[in-house]
N, C-alpha and C positions, 0 to 999 in steps of 0.2 A: 581428455575429459574436461580439462580446464577451458579449452576453446568452446565446448558445448555450453558450459556454465556461463561463460562470458557472453556468448551469443544470446542465450536465454535472458540474461540480465539486461542486455542492450534492448532486446525486444520489449521486455517488461517496462523498462524506463521510458521507452518511446511511447508506450501505451499510457503511462502515467502522465507524460507531457500532454498527450491528446486529451485525456480525461479532464485534466485540470486547466485546459485551455492555455497551456504554457506557463502556468504559475509555479509548477514543480517539474523537475526532471528525474526525480527519484523519490522513494519513500523513506529515505535515510534520515531525514531531519524530523525528529519527533515534534518539535515546536511548529514547523511549517505544516506537517501532516495534520496535527490536531487542529490547527487554525483553519486549514482548508476544509476539513471534515465539518467543523463548526459552522463555517460559511454555508455549507450545504444543508444546515439545519439539524445536524446530529452531534451530540456532545459525547466525546470519548472520555471516560473516567481516567484512563491510562492508555499507554501505547504498547502494552505487552501482549504476549500470546493469548492469555486467558481473556483479556478484555476484547481483543479483536475477534476471538471466537464467539464471544457473547454478542457482539455487534452484528456479526454475520447471521446470527440466529434471531436477531431482533427485528420484528416486522415493521418497526417505526424507522429503521435505517433505509434510506432510499437506495434504489438500484445502483446509482453511480457511486454512492459511498461504499456499498458492498463490493462493487467491482474494484474500487481502489484498494479496499482492505484485503480482498482475495489476492491481488497482486502483491501487496505487502507480505502476506502470508507466504506466498510462493517465493518471493525474493529472500525471505528470512531462512527458508529451507535450502536454498541453492546458493547461499553466500559463498563467494570465492575466498573469503577470509577463513572459512572452515576447511578449505582444501589444502 
């Protein structure tokens, strides 16, 4: 099971790298993530589960921001720290 989680995490982090044009390689840093999202024209009030869920439902959040946040959501559910 751990190998599956690690494989999924690697794939997600690779996608984050692609989405952010290499400026990030994971969603783990709250400061970097909120700064990158702000650069995309969307301001996150916080970087917690509820705020991310709100942003995903917000029509003013761009497609790329939502893609980033969906990956963040996915990674927080499959964290190897919880295994």
